[in-house]
N, C-alpha and C positions, 0 to 999 in steps of 0.2 A: 504493500500500500504506500503510495506516494504521500509524504507529509504535506500539510498545508503550507502555503507561502513558500513553495519551492519552485525554482526556475530550472528546467531541464531541457535544453536544446539537444536534439538528436540528429545524427548524421549517418550516412552509409557511403562506403567507398568500395567499388569493385576491386578485388585483390589484384586483378590484372593491371590496374592503374598504379599500384604501389611499386615503387622502384627498388625496395629493399625489404628485409625482414621487419615486418610491422612491430614485432615484439621488442626487438632491440631499439628500433627507431623511437617507439613510444617511451621506453625507459629513459633514453637520452633526453628526449624533448621535455617530458614532464619533470624529470629531475632538475633540469635547468630552471623550471618555474617554481621549484620548491616542494613538489609533490614527493611522496614516498609510496612504495608498493604496500598496499593493504593485504591483498591476496592475489595469488596467481595460479591459474589452472592450465590445462593443456591447450585450450583455445580461447582463453580469456585472461584479462588482467584488470584489477581494480586499483586505482591510485587514490590515496587519501589526501585531504586538504593539507596544504593550501598554497596558493600562489602568493607571491611576495606582497601584492596589494591586500589580499585577504588577511595575511598574517598581521599586517599593520593595522587594518581597520576593524577586525573582529575583536569583540571584547573577550571572548574565550574560544579560540579556534578549535580546541579539542572537543567542545560540546556542539559545534556547528556541523551540519551536513555539508560536506564539500568533497565530492568524489568524481573521478573520471573513470567511466566503465567502458572497456573495450572487449569485443567478442567477435570471433570468426564464425560465420554461419553461411553455408552453401555458396562459397566463393565470394562472400561479401564481408567487409569489416564494418561492424556496427559499433558506434561509440556515442556516449552522451556525457555531458558534464552537469551534475546536479549540485545545486547550492541552496542553502536556506536564505530567505529574504526577510526574516523578522528579527534576527538578533541585532543587526545594525540598522542604520537609517539611510542606506545608499543603494537600494535595490536597482534603480535605473543605471547608476554608475557601474555597479558590479556586473550587471547584465552586459553592458558594453564591453567590459574587460573579458568576460567569459566568451563572448562571441569572437573576440579577437584571438583568444587562445585556440578556439576551435578552427577558425579559418587558417591560422598559422600552422596548426597541426596537419591539416589537410594538405597544404602546400608543401610542408616538410616531407610527408609521406610520399607524395607523388613526384617529388624531385623538382618541383617548380619553385625553387627557393627565391627566384627573382620576383615571385608573386606574393611573397609573405608580406602582409600589410604592416605598416608601421604601428607600433604599440600605442594605445591611448596615452594621453598625457596624464601620468599618474598623479602629478601634483594637482591637476585640475579636478580629478576625481576625488582626491582626498579633501580638497577645499570644498567641493560640493557636499561631501559627506559631513564635514565639520559644520557647515552652514545648516544642514538639515538637522543635525544633532542639537545645535544651538537653538534652532527654532522650536524643537520639541521640548527642550529644557525650559525655554521661556514660557511656553504654554503650560507646562507642568507647574512652574513657579506661580503663574497667574491663578491657576486652579487652586493651588495650595493657599495662596493669599486670600482668595475668595472664600474658601472654607473657613479660614481663621476669622475673617471679617464678619461672615455671617454668624459665626458662633459668638463673637464679641458684641457686635452691634445689632444683630437681628437681620432679617431678610432685607427690609427696606434700606437700612443704613449700610448693609454690606453691598447691595447693588449700587447704591449711590457712590460709595468709595471705589468699588471696582471700575465702574464706568468712568469715574474721574481719573483714575490711574491710566486706563486705556486711552482716554482722550488726550492726556498730557504726554503720553509716550508714543502716540501714533505717528508723530512727525508732521501732522497736518495742522496748520494754524487754526485757531478757534475764533468764532465770530460772536461778539457780544452785541446784540441788537439793542440793548439798553442805551448804548451810546448814541443811537439814532432816534430815540423816542422824542417826539415833539419837534423833530427836524422836518422842515417842509421843502427840502431840496428836491424832492421828487416832483414838486409842482413847477415844471419848467414851461417856458413859452413854446407853443406849438402843439401839434397833435401827439397823442400817446403812442409809443411803440408797444408797450405791454400794459395791460390792465390786470391788477390783482383784485379778485372779487371774493372778499371774505363772506362766509355765510354766518348767520346768527350763531353766536357762541364762540366764534373765533375772535380774539381780541383785535379790535380795529387799530389801536395804537401800535400793536405788533405788526400788523399788515403794513401800516404806513412806514414804520421803521425799516421793514424789509424792503419796501419800495425805494426808500432813501439810499440804503446800502447798495442795492442793485443798480440804481441810476448812477451812482458814483463809480462803481466798479466797472460797469459795462459801457458807460458813457452813452446811455440811451435814456429815453423818457419813460420811466416806469411809474405808473400812477395806481391809486386805489379807488375802487368804486365804493359807494355806500353799502353797508352790510345788507345782504339779501336774506329774505326769510327762508327757513329750512323747508324744502318741499315736503308735502304730506305723503304718508304711506310708503316711504322709502327706507324706513328704519326697520331692520329685521331683529325683533326682540330675542329670538332664539340665538342668533349669532352675535347680537349686540353690536351690529355694524350697519352702515349705510350702503344701500345699493348705489354704487357710484354713478350709474347711468342716469339716475334720477336728478342729478345736478346739471345735466346737459342743457335741457330746455330753459330752465331759469337763467342760466348764463347767456343764452342766445337772446332771450327776451330783454334782459338788462342791457346787453350790448346794443340793442336796437334803440335804446333811449339816450345813448351817449353820442355827442356831436363832435368830440375832438379825436376822431379816429383817422387812421391811415388805411390804405388798401391792405397792408400787411400787419395791422395791429393784431396781437394775439391776446387771449384771455385765459387766466389761470385762477380757478376757484380754490379757496382755502377753507378747509373743513376741520373743525375741532372734533375729531373722532376718527374711527377706523372705517375704511372703505373696502368694498370687495366687488367683484363682477360675478354674477351668477353662472356665467358660461365658462368659467375658468376653475381649475382645481386648486388654485392658490388660496391659502387661508385668508390673506389680506394683501393689499397692494399699497405701496407708498403713493402712487400716482396713477391716473388713468388718462390717456389721451383719446378724445372722442373723434377728432378730425384734425386737419393741419393747423387749426387756429384755437381750438378749445380743449382744455384739460382741467383736471381737478387733483388736488393734493390733500391727503388725509394725514393728520399729525399724531394720532394716538400712539402708534408704535415708536415714533421718534421720542415721545415723552417718557414712556415706560413707567415703572412703579415709582422710582425715586431718582430719575435722571437729573443730573446737574443742569441748571438753566442754560449755562453757556454751551453745553453739549447739545441740548435741544435746539438752541438757536442755530448752531452750526449745521446740524442735520437739516433743519428746515430751510436754511439758506441754500445749502447744496442741492436739495431736492427741487426747490423752486428755480434755481439757476439752471439745473439740468433740464427742466421743462422748457425754459426759455431757449436753451440750446436746441431742443427738439423742434419747437414750434416756430420760433422767431428766426433762428439761424440755420435751421434745417440740418442740424448736426446728426450724423448717423451713429448707431451703436458701434462700439469697438470692444475688443478683448483686452486692450491695454489696461493694466491694473492701476495706472496712475491717472487715467483720464476720468473726468466727471461723467463721461458718457459710457463708461464701462457697463456692459450688459452681459448676462442678467444681473439683477440686483435683488437679492432674496431676503436680507436681514440687516439689522442695524450694524453688525460687525462689518459687513461689506460696505455699508454706507459710510461708516466712520473711516474706512481705509481709503475711500476715494479722495483724489486730489481736488483742488479748487478750480482747475482750469479744464476747458473743453478738450 
């Protein structure tokens, strides 16, 4: 039975293609890589761990599966190299190295020594492994700290402190919208590029502060409309969420009453609560785009149970700016982890990791 988390590439070589005694060739080849003979039969040999890279990176090579198994059957040499992938944190890197060993062995046996590939850059593989180990250690430290904080301060206090730690160590600058409260810089001369439309319950001063900050950062005219009433019959009591599509028509109706618009003005609804779409399997959505001009943002998941205010402001700012990127600038989704347009976006951890730029 093959153990779980094991990588086993297998190969077959016709004996007619082998230029010398495969037994002696394999002993020379694998000895140079640091292997030793585990067992040897009439038509088979098993070599035990490990290559030089394995010896360096494995925490305990003696307890790790790492074997090269060769056997002669019906005029064919069959061999495979099996290795555990769970003891260390570098499965992809070690797989690259194993494949190099196998390709080199085939070239060595068949006499095509000029086709032996260059070995992978060991220093790069080691660096990748160390980085992966450091990432796992950091995650374990955060989990440990979280448990301690929960035990000392309770669930709400623990979540507050953990989120604050993550926010301060994420490397992404934080936005304090309190600095823009009461600031009317968003009221500029000329038509609006973006209209923020808060629905009842969403703080209008916060919407205006958000408009001020976005106007300043993007050098466009971001304004806020008067608060819109919450549409009836769109709140799902069982889910305790709003059906996002119910906000679409009220935004259109409100837009029709505004006179300071451009052809390309876009509208973003702001909802104090959680939103979902009935036709998707997702539990919640940070934002929903209805068409090229209209979208809505729900803030409940950004606030959490005890989220620091500055972290909530930062999340809200990034999500609204992201919607402006989609609707006003026609920015496309990207896989870049540093872009504000990275997609998909499934949770607050991914939202916190986003950069501030498109």
